All heavy atoms as a GROMACS GRO file, in nm:
protein
  642
    1LEU      N    1  13.884  14.565  13.062
    1LEU     CA    2  13.981  14.553  13.170
    1LEU      C    3  13.968  14.416  13.239
    1LEU      O    4  14.069  14.353  13.267
    1LEU     CB    5  13.961  14.666  13.271
    1LEU     CG    6  14.058  14.664  13.390
    1LEU    CD1    7  14.201  14.677  13.343
    1LEU    CD2    8  14.022  14.773  13.487
    2ILE      N    9  13.844  14.375  13.264
    2ILE     CA   10  13.824  14.245  13.330
    2ILE      C   11  13.878  14.133  13.244
    2ILE      O   12  13.946  14.042  13.294
    2ILE     CB   13  13.674  14.222  13.362
    2ILE    CG1   14  13.629  14.320  13.469
    2ILE    CG2   15  13.649  14.079  13.406
    2ILE    CD1   16  13.482  14.317  13.498
    3LEU      N   17  13.853  14.138  13.113
    3LEU     CA   18  13.904  14.034  13.024
    3LEU      C   19  14.056  14.032  13.021
    3LEU      O   20  14.117  13.926  13.016
    3LEU     CB   21  13.849  14.052  12.882
    3LEU     CG   22  13.701  14.025  12.865
    3LEU    CD1   23  13.658  14.056  12.722
    3LEU    CD2   24  13.667  13.883  12.902
    4ALA      N   25  14.118  14.147  13.029
    4ALA     CA   26  14.264  14.153  13.031
    4ALA      C   27  14.320  14.088  13.157
    4ALA      O   28  14.417  14.014  13.153
    4ALA     CB   29  14.311  14.298  13.021
    5VAL      N   30  14.256  14.114  13.269
    5VAL     CA   31  14.300  14.055  13.396
    5VAL      C   32  14.284  13.904  13.392
    5VAL      O   33  14.373  13.829  13.430
    5VAL     CB   34  14.223  14.115  13.516
    5VAL    CG1   35  14.251  14.038  13.644
    5VAL    CG2   36  14.259  14.261  13.532
    6VAL      N   37  14.168  13.857  13.342
    6VAL     CA   38  14.144  13.713  13.332
    6VAL      C   39  14.245  13.649  13.238
    6VAL      O   40  14.298  13.541  13.266
    6VAL     CB   41  13.998  13.686  13.286
    6VAL    CG1   42  13.979  13.539  13.250
    6VAL    CG2   43  13.901  13.727  13.394
    7ALA      N   44  14.275  13.713  13.128
    7ALA     CA   45  14.372  13.658  13.033
    7ALA      C   46  14.511  13.649  13.096
    7ALA      O   47  14.584  13.553  13.071
    7ALA     CB   48  14.377  13.744  12.907
    8LEU      N   49  14.548  13.746  13.176
    8LEU     CA   50  14.678  13.743  13.242
    8LEU      C   51  14.685  13.636  13.350
    8LEU      O   52  14.791  13.579  13.375
    8LEU     CB   53  14.709  13.881  13.303
    8LEU     CG   54  14.740  13.990  13.203
    8LEU    CD1   55  14.756  14.124  13.276
    8LEU    CD2   56  14.864  13.959  13.122
    9MET      N   57  14.570  13.609  13.415
    9MET     CA   58  14.567  13.505  13.517
    9MET      C   59  14.593  13.369  13.455
    9MET      O   60  14.658  13.284  13.513
    9MET     CB   61  14.431  13.502  13.588
    9MET     CG   62  14.412  13.613  13.684
    9MET     SD   63  14.253  13.617  13.772
    9MET     CE   64  14.166  13.472  13.725
   10GLY      N   65  14.541  13.349  13.333
   10GLY     CA   66  14.559  13.222  13.266
   10GLY      C   67  14.500  13.108  13.345
   10GLY      O   68  14.410  13.125  13.425
   11CYS      N   69  14.553  12.992  13.320
   11CYS     CA   70  14.509  12.874  13.392
   11CYS      C   71  14.614  12.840  13.496
   11CYS      O   72  14.730  12.827  13.464
   11CYS     CB   73  14.493  12.757  13.295
   11CYS     SG   74  14.371  12.788  13.167
   12ALA      N   75  14.572  12.828  13.618
   12ALA     CA   76  14.665  12.799  13.726
   12ALA      C   77  14.640  12.658  13.777
   12ALA      O   78  14.528  12.623  13.811
   12ALA     CB   79  14.647  12.900  13.838
   13SER      N   80  14.746  12.578  13.780
   13SER     CA   81  14.736  12.441  13.829
   13SER      C   82  14.832  12.423  13.946
   13SER      O   83  14.942  12.478  13.947
   13SER     CB   84  14.772  12.342  13.719
   13SER     OG   85  14.776  12.210  13.770
   14THR      N   86  14.791  12.343  14.042
   14THR     CA   87  14.878  12.314  14.156
   14THR      C   88  14.980  12.208  14.121
   14THR      O   89  15.078  12.191  14.192
   14THR     CB   90  14.796  12.261  14.275
   14THR    OG1   91  14.731  12.139  14.236
   14THR    CG2   92  14.695  12.363  14.322
   15GLY      N   93  14.953  12.132  14.014
   15GLY     CA   94  15.032  12.012  13.988
   15GLY      C   95  14.987  11.906  14.087
   15GLY      O   96  14.901  11.929  14.171
   16VAL      N   97  15.044  11.787  14.076
   16VAL     CA   98  15.006  11.678  14.166
   16VAL      C   99  15.075  11.697  14.301
   16VAL      O  100  15.196  11.714  14.307
   16VAL     CB  101  15.043  11.541  14.104
   16VAL    CG1  102  15.014  11.429  14.202
   16VAL    CG2  103  14.967  11.520  13.974
   17VAL      N  104  14.996  11.696  14.407
   17VAL     CA  105  15.046  11.719  14.543
   17VAL      C  106  15.011  11.598  14.630
   17VAL      O  107  14.894  11.559  14.636
   17VAL     CB  108  14.984  11.847  14.604
   17VAL    CG1  109  15.034  11.869  14.745
   17VAL    CG2  110  15.011  11.968  14.516
   18PRO      N  111  15.110  11.537  14.698
   18PRO     CA  112  15.078  11.428  14.790
   18PRO      C  113  14.995  11.477  14.907
   18PRO      O  114  15.021  11.584  14.961
   18PRO     CB  115  15.215  11.380  14.840
   18PRO     CG  116  15.316  11.441  14.749
   18PRO     CD  117  15.254  11.563  14.691
   19MET      N  118  14.893  11.397  14.944
   19MET     CA  119  14.807  11.432  15.058
   19MET      C  120  14.834  11.341  15.177
   19MET      O  121  14.846  11.385  15.289
   19MET     CB  122  14.659  11.420  15.021
   19MET     CG  123  14.609  11.528  14.931
   19MET     SD  124  14.433  11.508  14.895
   19MET     CE  125  14.361  11.516  15.057
   20ASP      N  126  14.835  11.213  15.149
   20ASP     CA  127  14.846  11.111  15.252
   20ASP      C  128  14.909  10.990  15.184
   20ASP      O  129  14.940  10.994  15.065
   20ASP     CB  130  14.705  11.078  15.305
   20ASP     CG  131  14.706  11.009  15.441
   20ASP    OD1  132  14.816  10.985  15.494
   20ASP    OD2  133  14.598  10.981  15.493
   21LYS      N  134  14.923  10.883  15.254
   21LYS     CA  135  14.983  10.763  15.196
   21LYS      C  136  14.907  10.722  15.070
   21LYS      O  137  14.789  10.688  15.077
   21LYS     CB  138  14.982  10.649  15.298
   21LYS     CG  139  15.054  10.526  15.249
   21LYS     CD  140  15.054  10.421  15.356
   21LYS     CE  141  15.138  10.306  15.331
   21LYS     NZ  142  15.146  10.224  15.232
   22ASP      N  143  14.973  10.730  14.956
   22ASP     CA  144  14.917  10.690  14.827
   22ASP      C  145  14.796  10.771  14.783
   22ASP      O  146  14.719  10.726  14.699
   22ASP     CB  147  14.882  10.540  14.827
   22ASP     CG  148  15.002  10.453  14.854
   22ASP    OD1  149  15.113  10.489  14.810
   22ASP    OD2  150  14.987  10.349  14.922
   23THR      N  151  14.774  10.888  14.840
   23THR     CA  152  14.663  10.974  14.802
   23THR      C  153  14.719  11.109  14.757
   23THR      O  154  14.808  11.164  14.821
   23THR     CB  155  14.566  10.996  14.920
   23THR    OG1  156  14.523  10.869  14.967
   23THR    CG2  157  14.444  11.076  14.878
   24TYR      N  158  14.664  11.160  14.647
   24TYR     CA  159  14.714  11.283  14.586
   24TYR      C  160  14.598  11.376  14.554
   24TYR      O  161  14.483  11.334  14.548
   24TYR     CB  162  14.791  11.251  14.457
   24TYR     CG  163  14.900  11.151  14.478
   24TYR    CD1  164  14.876  11.014  14.462
   24TYR    CD2  165  15.027  11.192  14.516
   24TYR    CE1  166  14.978  10.921  14.482
   24TYR    CE2  167  15.128  11.099  14.537
   24TYR     CZ  168  15.102  10.964  14.520
   24TYR     OH  169  15.202  10.874  14.541
   25ILE      N  170  14.632  11.503  14.529
   25ILE     CA  171  14.533  11.601  14.486
   25ILE      C  172  14.595  11.687  14.377
   25ILE      O  173  14.715  11.714  14.378
   25ILE     CB  174  14.483  11.689  14.604
   25ILE    CG1  175  14.365  11.776  14.561
   25ILE    CG2  176  14.595  11.773  14.661
   25ILE    CD1  177  14.292  11.841  14.677
   26VAL      N  178  14.513  11.726  14.281
   26VAL     CA  179  14.552  11.822  14.179
   26VAL      C  180  14.432  11.915  14.159
   26VAL      O  181  14.319  11.870  14.154
   26VAL     CB  182  14.597  11.754  14.047
   26VAL    CG1  183  14.487  11.671  13.987
   26VAL    CG2  184  14.649  11.856  13.947
   27SER      N  185  14.461  12.045  14.153
   27SER     CA  186  14.355  12.145  14.136
   27SER      C  187  14.393  12.238  14.023
   27SER      O  188  14.511  12.261  13.996
   27SER     CB  189  14.336  12.227  14.264
   27SER     OG  190  14.297  12.143  14.369
   28LYS      N  191  14.292  12.293  13.958
   28LYS     CA  192  14.317  12.384  13.848
   28LYS      C  193  14.208  12.491  13.843
   28LYS      O  194  14.091  12.461  13.862
   28LYS     CB  195  14.318  12.308  13.716
   28LYS     CG  196  14.344  12.396  13.599
   28LYS     CD  197  14.415  12.324  13.492
   28LYS     CE  198  14.454  12.424  13.385
   28LYS     NZ  199  14.556  12.378  13.302
   29ARG      N  200  14.252  12.613  13.818
   29ARG     CA  201  14.160  12.724  13.795
   29ARG      C  202  14.169  12.758  13.647
   29ARG      O  203  14.279  12.772  13.593
   29ARG     CB  204  14.199  12.844  13.881
   29ARG     CG  205  14.105  12.960  13.868
   29ARG     CD  206  14.144  13.074  13.960
   29ARG     NE  207  14.281  13.115  13.932
   29ARG     CZ  208  14.369  13.147  14.027
   29ARG    NH1  209  14.335  13.142  14.152
   29ARG    NH2  210  14.490  13.183  13.995
   30ASP      N  211  14.056  12.771  13.581
   30ASP     CA  212  14.051  12.793  13.437
   30ASP      C  213  14.011  12.938  13.409
   30ASP      O  214  13.924  12.992  13.477
   30ASP     CB  215  13.948  12.698  13.376
   30ASP     CG  216  13.957  12.688  13.226
   30ASP    OD1  217  14.045  12.751  13.167
   30ASP    OD2  218  13.875  12.614  13.168
   31ALA      N  219  14.072  12.998  13.312
   31ALA     CA  220  14.040  13.136  13.276
   31ALA      C  221  13.922  13.142  13.181
   31ALA      O  222  13.917  13.224  13.090
   31ALA     CB  223  14.162  13.203  13.213
   32GLN      N  224  13.825  13.057  13.203
   32GLN     CA  225  13.704  13.051  13.121
   32GLN      C  226  13.627  13.181  13.132
   32GLN      O  227  13.603  13.229  13.242
   32GLN     CB  228  13.620  12.933  13.169
   32GLN     CG  229  13.487  12.917  13.102
   32GLN     CD  230  13.415  12.795  13.157
   32GLN    OE1  231  13.478  12.696  13.188
   32GLN    NE2  232  13.285  12.803  13.168
   33VAL      N  233  13.587  13.236  13.019
   33VAL     CA  234  13.510  13.361  13.017
   33VAL      C  235  13.361  13.327  13.016
   33VAL      O  236  13.318  13.237  12.944
   33VAL     CB  237  13.548  13.445  12.894
   33VAL    CG1  238  13.463  13.571  12.887
   33VAL    CG2  239  13.695  13.480  12.899
   34GLY      N  240  13.282  13.397  13.094
   34GLY     CA  241  13.138  13.375  13.096
   34GLY      C  242  13.098  13.281  13.207
   34GLY      O  243  13.172  13.257  13.302
   35PHE      N  244  12.980  13.226  13.192
   35PHE     CA  245  12.924  13.138  13.293
   35PHE      C  246  12.923  12.995  13.240
   35PHE      O  247  12.900  12.972  13.123
   35PHE     CB  248  12.781  13.181  13.328
   35PHE     CG  249  12.774  13.317  13.390
   35PHE    CD1  250  12.771  13.431  13.312
   35PHE    CD2  251  12.771  13.330  13.527
   35PHE    CE1  252  12.766  13.557  13.371
   35PHE    CE2  253  12.766  13.456  13.587
   35PHE     CZ  254  12.764  13.569  13.508
   36GLY      N  255  12.949  12.900  13.328
   36GLY     CA  256  12.941  12.762  13.284
   36GLY      C  257  13.022  12.668  13.370
   36GLY      O  258  13.094  12.709  13.461
   37PRO      N  259  13.010  12.539  13.340
   37PRO     CA  260  13.079  12.437  13.417
   37PRO      C  261  13.228  12.433  13.386
   37PRO      O  262  13.272  12.480  13.281
   37PRO     CB  263  13.010  12.307  13.374
   37PRO     CG  264  12.962  12.336  13.235
   37PRO     CD  265  12.926  12.482  13.234
   38PRO      N  266  13.307  12.373  13.475
   38PRO     CA  267  13.453  12.369  13.458
   38PRO      C  268  13.499  12.254  13.368
   38PRO      O  269  13.582  12.173  13.407
   38PRO     CB  270  13.500  12.350  13.602
   38PRO     CG  271  13.393  12.267  13.664
   38PRO     CD  272  13.266  12.317  13.603
   39VAL      N  273  13.446  12.246  13.247
   39VAL     CA  274  13.475  12.133  13.159
   39VAL      C  275  13.625  12.123  13.128
   39VAL      O  276  13.684  12.016  13.141
   39VAL     CB  277  13.393  12.144  13.028
   39VAL    CG1  278  13.428  12.032  12.932
   39VAL    CG2  279  13.244  12.144  13.059
   40ALA      N  280  13.687  12.232  13.087
   40ALA     CA  281  13.830  12.228  13.052
   40ALA      C  282  13.916  12.200  13.175
   40ALA      O  283  14.011  12.122  13.168
   40ALA     CB  284  13.872  12.360  12.988
   41ALA      N  285  13.882  12.261  13.289
   41ALA     CA  286  13.959  12.238  13.411
   41ALA      C  287  13.947  12.092  13.455
   41ALA      O  288  14.045  12.031  13.499
   41ALA     CB  289  13.912  12.332  13.522
   42LYS      N  290  13.829  12.034  13.442
   42LYS     CA  291  13.808  11.893  13.478
   42LYS      C  292  13.894  11.803  13.390
   42LYS      O  293  13.963  11.712  13.440
   42LYS     CB  294  13.661  11.855  13.465
   42LYS     CG  295  13.632  11.711  13.502
   42LYS     CD  296  13.483  11.681  13.493
   42LYS     CE  297  13.454  11.539  13.539
   42LYS     NZ  298  13.308  11.510  13.535
   43ALA      N  299  13.893  11.828  13.261
   43ALA     CA  300  13.975  11.749  13.170
   43ALA      C  301  14.123  11.762  13.204
   43ALA      O  302  14.197  11.662  13.202
   43ALA     CB  303  13.949  11.792  13.025
   44ASP      N  304  14.166  11.882  13.237
   44ASP     CA  305  14.308  11.905  13.268
   44ASP      C  306  14.352  11.834  13.396
   44ASP      O  307  14.461  11.777  13.400
   44ASP     CB  308  14.337  12.055  13.278
   44ASP     CG  309  14.335  12.123  13.142
   44ASP    OD1  310  14.346  12.053  13.039
   44ASP    OD2  311  14.322  12.246  13.139
   45VAL      N  312  14.270  11.836  13.501
   45VAL     CA  313  14.312  11.768  13.625
   45VAL      C  314  14.317  11.617  13.606
   45VAL      O  315  14.407  11.551  13.657
   45VAL     CB  316  14.227  11.806  13.749
   45VAL    CG1  317  14.244  11.952  13.784
   45VAL    CG2  318  14.082  11.769  13.735
   46TYR      N  319  14.223  11.563  13.529
   46TYR     CA  320  14.228  11.419  13.501
   46TYR      C  321  14.348  11.385  13.412
   46TYR      O  322  14.412  11.281  13.430
   46TYR     CB  323  14.097  11.370  13.439
   46TYR     CG  324  13.997  11.329  13.543
   46TYR    CD1  325  13.894  11.413  13.582
   46TYR    CD2  326  14.007  11.205  13.607
   46TYR    CE1  327  13.803  11.376  13.680
   46TYR    CE2  328  13.917  11.167  13.706
   46TYR     CZ  329  13.814  11.252  13.741
   46TYR     OH  330  13.725  11.216  13.838
   47ARG      N  331  14.381  11.473  13.318
   47ARG     CA  332  14.497  11.450  13.232
   47ARG      C  333  14.625  11.448  13.316
   47ARG      O  334  14.709  11.358  13.301
   47ARG     CB  335  14.506  11.561  13.125
   47ARG     CG  336  14.614  11.538  13.022
   47ARG     CD  337  14.610  11.641  12.909
   47ARG     NE  338  14.482  11.640  12.840
   47ARG     CZ  339  14.392  11.739  12.844
   47ARG    NH1  340  14.416  11.849  12.913
   47ARG    NH2  341  14.278  11.731  12.780
   48GLU      N  342  14.639  11.544  13.408
   48GLU     CA  343  14.758  11.547  13.495
   48GLU      C  344  14.766  11.424  13.584
   48GLU      O  345  14.872  11.366  13.602
   48GLU     CB  346  14.758  11.673  13.582
   48GLU     CG  347  14.793  11.799  13.507
   48GLU     CD  348  14.808  11.918  13.599
   48GLU    OE1  349  14.886  11.907  13.697
   48GLU    OE2  350  14.745  12.021  13.574
   49ALA      N  351  14.652  11.384  13.640
   49ALA     CA  352  14.649  11.266  13.726
   49ALA      C  353  14.684  11.140  13.648
   49ALA      O  354  14.763  11.056  13.694
   49ALA     CB  355  14.512  11.251  13.791
   50ASN      N  356  14.631  11.127  13.527
   50ASN     CA  357  14.661  11.010  13.444
   50ASN      C  358  14.808  11.004  13.404
   50ASN      O  359  14.869  10.897  13.406
   50ASN     CB  360  14.571  11.007  13.320
   50ASN     CG  361  14.436  10.950  13.350
   50ASN    OD1  362  14.424  10.834  13.389
   50ASN    ND2  363  14.332  11.030  13.335
   51GLU      N  364  14.866  11.118  13.372
   51GLU     CA  365  15.009  11.122  13.338
   51GLU      C  366  15.094  11.081  13.458
   51GLU      O  367  15.190  11.007  13.446
   51GLU     CB  368  15.049  11.261  13.289
   51GLU     CG  369  14.996  11.295  13.152
   51GLU     CD  370  15.019  11.439  13.113
   51GLU    OE1  371  15.082  11.516  13.190
   51GLU    OE2  372  14.974  11.477  13.002
   52PHE      N  373  15.057  11.131  13.576
   52PHE     CA  374  15.129  11.100  13.699
   52PHE      C  375  15.124  10.950  13.728
   52PHE      O  376  15.226  10.887  13.758
   52PHE     CB  377  15.069  11.179  13.816
   52PHE     CG  378  15.134  11.153  13.948
   52PHE    CD1  379  15.254  11.213  13.982
   52PHE    CD2  380  15.074  11.068  14.040
   52PHE    CE1  381  15.314  11.189  14.105
   52PHE    CE2  382  15.133  11.043  14.163
   52PHE     CZ  383  15.254  11.103  14.195
   53CYS      N  384  15.005  10.892  13.720
   53CYS     CA  385  14.990  10.749  13.748
   53CYS      C  386  15.055  10.663  13.639
   53CYS      O  387  15.111  10.557  13.669
   53CYS     CB  388  14.843  10.712  13.763
   53CYS     SG  389  14.766  10.780  13.913
   54ALA      N  390  15.049  10.706  13.515
   54ALA     CA  391  15.108  10.630  13.405
   54ALA      C  392  15.259  10.617  13.422
   54ALA      O  393  15.318  10.515  13.384
   54ALA     CB  394  15.075  10.696  13.272
   55GLU      N  395  15.323  10.718  13.481
   55GLU     CA  396  15.467  10.710  13.508
   55GLU      C  397  15.499  10.594  13.603
   55GLU      O  398  15.610  10.542  13.602
   55GLU     CB  399  15.518  10.841  13.568
   55GLU     CG  400  15.519  10.957  13.472
   55GLU     CD  401  15.556  11.088  13.538
   55GLU    OE1  402  15.584  11.090  13.660
   55GLU    OE2  403  15.557  11.190  13.468
   56GLN      N  404  15.401  10.556  13.683
   56GLN     CA  405  15.417  10.445  13.777
   56GLN      C  406  15.355  10.316  13.721
   56GLN      O  407  15.344  10.217  13.792
   56GLN     CB  408  15.349  10.480  13.910
   56GLN     CG  409  15.401  10.606  13.973
   56GLN     CD  410  15.315  10.648  14.091
   56GLN    OE1  411  15.268  10.565  14.168
   56GLN    NE2  412  15.293  10.778  14.106
   57LYS      N  413  15.312  10.322  13.595
   57LYS     CA  414  15.244  10.210  13.529
   57LYS      C  415  15.118  10.169  13.605
   57LYS      O  416  15.089  10.052  13.623
   57LYS     CB  417  15.339  10.093  13.510
   57LYS     CG  418  15.462  10.131  13.428
   57LYS     CD  419  15.530  10.013  13.370
   57LYS     CE  420  15.658  10.045  13.297
   57LYS     NZ  421  15.670  10.159  13.218
   58LYS      N  422  15.044  10.271  13.651
   58LYS     CA  423  14.920  10.250  13.725
   58LYS      C  424  14.809  10.334  13.663
   58LYS      O  425  14.832  10.412  13.571
   58LYS     CB  426  14.938  10.287  13.872
   58LYS     CG  427  15.037  10.197  13.945
   58LYS     CD  428  15.048  10.235  14.091
   58LYS     CE  429  15.146  10.142  14.163
   58LYS     NZ  430  15.156  10.176  14.305
   59LYS      N  431  14.689  10.319  13.714
   59LYS     CA  432  14.570  10.391  13.667
   59LYS      C  433  14.514  10.478  13.779
   59LYS      O  434  14.533  10.451  13.897
   59LYS     CB  435  14.462  10.292  13.623
   59LYS     CG  436  14.507  10.193  13.519
   59LYS     CD  437  14.460  10.236  13.386
   59LYS     CE  438  14.497  10.126  13.285
   59LYS     NZ  439  14.529  10.178  13.159
   60VAL      N  440  14.439  10.580  13.740
   60VAL     CA  441  14.377  10.672  13.836
   60VAL      C  442  14.253  10.608  13.896
   60VAL      O  443  14.171  10.550  13.826
   60VAL     CB  444  14.336  10.804  13.767
   60VAL    CG1  445  14.250  10.890  13.858
   60VAL    CG2  446  14.459  10.880  13.723
   61GLU      N  447  14.240  10.621  14.028
   61GLU     CA  448  14.115  10.587  14.097
   61GLU      C  449  14.069  10.714  14.166
   61GLU      O  450  14.138  10.767  14.254
   61GLU     CB  451  14.138  10.477  14.201
   61GLU     CG  452  14.011  10.441  14.277
   61GLU     CD  453  14.037  10.333  14.380
   61GLU    OE1  454  14.053  10.217  14.340
   61GLU    OE2  455  14.041  10.368  14.501
   62THR      N  456  13.954  10.765  14.126
   62THR     CA  457  13.900  10.889  14.182
   62THR      C  458  13.850  10.866  14.324
   62THR      O  459  13.774  10.774  14.349
   62THR     CB  460  13.784  10.942  14.096
   62THR    OG1  461  13.834  10.968  13.965
   62THR    CG2  462  13.724  11.069  14.154
   63ILE      N  463  13.894  10.950  14.414
   63ILE     CA  464  13.842  10.950  14.550
   63ILE      C  465  13.732  11.055  14.561
   63ILE      O  466  13.624  11.028  14.610
   63ILE     CB  467  13.954  10.978  14.653
   63ILE    CG1  468  14.056  10.864  14.649
   63ILE    CG2  469  13.896  10.996  14.793
   63ILE    CD1  470  14.180  10.890  14.728
   64GLU      N  471  13.762  11.177  14.513
   64GLU     CA  472  13.663  11.284  14.515
   64GLU      C  473  13.694  11.386  14.406
   64GLU      O  474  13.810  11.421  14.385
   64GLU     CB  475  13.662  11.354  14.651
   64GLU     CG  476  13.558  11.463  14.662
   64GLU     CD  477  13.556  11.531  14.798
   64GLU    OE1  478  13.639  11.498  14.883
   64GLU    OE2  479  13.471  11.618  14.817
   65PHE      N  480  13.590  11.430  14.337
   65PHE     CA  481  13.604  11.538  14.239
   65PHE      C  482  13.512  11.651  14.280
   65PHE      O  483  13.396  11.628  14.315
   65PHE     CB  484  13.567  11.492  14.097
   65PHE     CG  485  13.567  11.606  14.000
   65PHE    CD1  486  13.686  11.652  13.945
   65PHE    CD2  487  13.450  11.673  13.969
   65PHE    CE1  488  13.686  11.760  13.859
   65PHE    CE2  489  13.450  11.781  13.884
   65PHE     CZ  490  13.569  11.825  13.828
   66GLN      N  491  13.564  11.774  14.276
   66GLN     CA  492  13.483  11.892  14.304
   66GLN      C  493  13.505  11.992  14.191
   66GLN      O  494  13.620  12.019  14.154
   66GLN     CB  495  13.521  11.957  14.436
   66GLN     CG  496  13.489  11.874  14.557
   66GLN     CD  497  13.526  11.945  14.687
   66GLN    OE1  498  13.603  12.038  14.688
   66GLN    NE2  499  13.470  11.898  14.796
   67GLY      N  500  13.397  12.045  14.138
   67GLY     CA  501  13.406  12.146  14.034
   67GLY      C  502  13.322  12.267  14.070
   67GLY      O  503  13.217  12.254  14.132
   68THR      N  504  13.371  12.385  14.034
   68THR     CA  505  13.300  12.510  14.058
   68THR      C  506  13.277  12.579  13.925
   68THR      O  507  13.372  12.600  13.849
   68THR     CB  508  13.382  12.603  14.150
   68THR    OG1  509  13.409  12.535  14.273
   68THR    CG2  510  13.307  12.732  14.179
   69ASN      N  511  13.151  12.610  13.896
   69ASN     CA  512  13.118  12.679  13.772
   69ASN      C  513  13.175  12.820  13.771
   69ASN      O  514  13.189  12.882  13.876
   69ASN     CB  515  12.966  12.688  13.755
   69ASN     CG  516  12.903  12.553  13.732
   69ASN    OD1  517  12.971  12.453  13.708
   69ASN    ND2  518  12.772  12.548  13.742
   70SER      N  519  13.207  12.868  13.652
   70SER     CA  520  13.251  13.007  13.641
   70SER      C  521  13.130  13.099  13.653
   70SER      O  522  13.017  13.059  13.626
   70SER     CB  523  13.322  13.031  13.507
   70SER     OG  524  13.232  13.009  13.400
   71GLY      N  525  13.156  13.219  13.698
   71GLY     CA  526  13.050  13.318  13.713
   71GLY      C  527  13.110  13.456  13.706
   71GLY      O  528  13.228  13.472  13.673
   72PHE      N  529  13.033  13.554  13.737
   72PHE     CA  530  13.083  13.691  13.732
   72PHE      C  531  13.198  13.709  13.830
   72PHE      O  532  13.182  13.695  13.951
   72PHE     CB  533  12.970  13.790  13.765
   72PHE     CG  534  13.013  13.932  13.751
   72PHE    CD1  535  13.034  13.988  13.627
   72PHE    CD2  536  13.035  14.010  13.863
   72PHE    CE1  537  13.076  14.118  13.614
   72PHE    CE2  538  13.077  14.141  13.851
   72PHE     CZ  539  13.097  14.196  13.726
   73GLY      N  540  13.317  13.736  13.778
   73GLY     CA  541  13.435  13.757  13.862
   73GLY      C  542  13.489  13.631  13.927
   73GLY      O  543  13.570  13.639  14.017
   74ARG      N  544  13.444  13.514  13.883
   74ARG     CA  545  13.489  13.388  13.943
   74ARG      C  546  13.521  13.289  13.832
   74ARG      O  547  13.432  13.251  13.755
   74ARG     CB  548  13.378  13.331  14.034
   74ARG     CG  549  13.419  13.202  14.103
   74ARG     CD  550  13.304  13.140  14.181
   74ARG     NE  551  13.202  13.094  14.087
   74ARG     CZ  552  13.073  13.117  14.100
   74ARG    NH1  553  13.027  13.187  14.201
   74ARG    NH2  554  12.987  13.073  14.012
   75PRO      N  555  13.646  13.244  13.822
   75PRO     CA  556  13.680  13.147  13.719
   75PRO      C  557  13.631  13.007  13.756
   75PRO      O  558  13.608  12.977  13.873
   75PRO     CB  559  13.833  13.151  13.717
   75PRO     CG  560  13.871  13.193  13.855
   75PRO     CD  561  13.761  13.285  13.902
   76ALA      N  562  13.614  12.925  13.656
   76ALA     CA  563  13.580  12.784  13.679
   76ALA      C  564  13.700  12.717  13.743
   76ALA      O  565  13.815  12.754  13.720
   76ALA     CB  566  13.545  12.716  13.548
   77SER      N  567  13.675  12.616  13.827
   77SER     CA  568  13.785  12.544  13.889
   77SER      C  569  13.747  12.399  13.910
   77SER      O  570  13.629  12.364  13.912
   77SER     CB  571  13.825  12.608  14.022
   77SER     OG  572  13.718  12.600  14.113
   78ALA      N  573  13.849  12.315  13.923
   78ALA     CA  574  13.828  12.173  13.946
   78ALA      C  575  13.936  12.123  14.042
   78ALA      O  576  14.050  12.168  14.038
   78ALA     CB  577  13.835  12.097  13.815
   79SER      N  578  13.897  12.028  14.126
   79SER     CA  579  13.989  11.968  14.222
   79SER      C  580  13.965  11.817  14.224
   79SER      O  581  13.850  11.773  14.236
   79SER     CB  582  13.966  12.028  14.360
   79SER     OG  583  14.051  11.970  14.455
   80LEU      N  584  14.070  11.739  14.212
   80LEU     CA  585  14.059  11.594  14.206
   80LEU      C  586  14.149  11.531  14.312
   80LEU      O  587  14.269  11.556  14.314
   80LEU     CB  588  14.101  11.544  14.067
   80LEU     CG  589  14.111  11.393  14.049
   80LEU    CD1  590  13.974  11.328  14.062
   80LEU    CD2  591  14.175  11.361  13.916
   81GLN      N  592  14.089  11.451  14.399
   81GLN     CA  593  14.164  11.368  14.493
   81GLN      C  594  14.164  11.228  14.434
   81GLN      O  595  14.059  11.178  14.393
   81GLN     CB  596  14.100  11.366  14.630
   81GLN     CG  597  14.106  11.499  14.701
   81GLN     CD  598  14.040  11.490  14.838
   81GLN    OE1  599  14.038  11.386  14.902
   81GLN    NE2  600  13.986  11.603  14.882
   82PHE      N  601  14.282  11.164  14.430
   82PHE     CA  602  14.290  11.035  14.363
   82PHE      C  603  14.401  10.947  14.421
   82PHE      O  604  14.485  10.993  14.498
   82PHE     CB  605  14.314  11.054  14.213
   82PHE     CG  606  14.448  11.113  14.178
   82PHE    CD1  607  14.554  11.031  14.141
   82PHE    CD2  608  14.469  11.250  14.182
   82PHE    CE1  609  14.678  11.085  14.110
   82PHE    CE2  610  14.592  11.306  14.150
   82PHE     CZ  611  14.697  11.222  14.113
   83LYS      N  612  14.397  10.821  14.382
   83LYS     CA  613  14.502  10.724  14.410
   83LYS      C  614  14.548  10.666  14.277
   83LYS      O  615  14.474  10.666  14.181
   83LYS     CB  616  14.450  10.610  14.498
   83LYS     CG  617  14.422  10.646  14.640
   83LYS     CD  618  14.383  10.523  14.719
   83LYS     CE  619  14.367  10.562  14.866
   83LYS     NZ  620  14.359  10.446  14.953
   84CYS      N  621  14.668  10.613  14.276
   84CYS     CA  622  14.718  10.539  14.163
   84CYS      C  623  14.709  10.390  14.200
   84CYS      O  624  14.766  10.349  14.300
   84CYS     CB  625  14.862  10.576  14.131
   84CYS     SG  626  14.883  10.748  14.079
   85VAL      N  627  14.636  10.313  14.120
   85VAL     CA  628  14.615  10.172  14.150
   85VAL      C  629  14.660  10.085  14.033
   85VAL      O  630  14.671  10.130  13.919
   85VAL     CB  631  14.466  10.144  14.181
   85VAL    CG1  632  14.424  10.217  14.308
   85VAL    CG2  633  14.376  10.181  14.066
   86GLU      N  634  14.687   9.959  14.064
   86GLU     CA  635  14.728   9.861  13.961
   86GLU      C  636  14.619   9.842  13.860
   86GLU      O  637  14.504   9.845  13.886
   86GLU     CB  638  14.761   9.727  14.026
   86GLU     CG  639  14.878   9.734  14.122
   86GLU     CD  640  15.012   9.764  14.056
   86GLU    OE1  641  15.034   9.725  13.940
   86GLU    OE2  642  15.095   9.828  14.121
   0.00000   0.00000   0.00000
């Protein structure tokens, strides 16, 4: 039952959200089963940030990254605050 619920939750992403002048955040929850670091979620938030900045012909500059390991009843998650720079 727990695996079915986790599978239905899937991976949830906020998409890129403006925070402040030229500062953005993107967060993702991963439906990773078991215990471990948020490797896939981290890769996904950086991928989204890079795609967003590439549309502006810029590169990602990390302001802050936070990751939460998956555990019993808790999916792995990642949150990236960033800027797009020349």
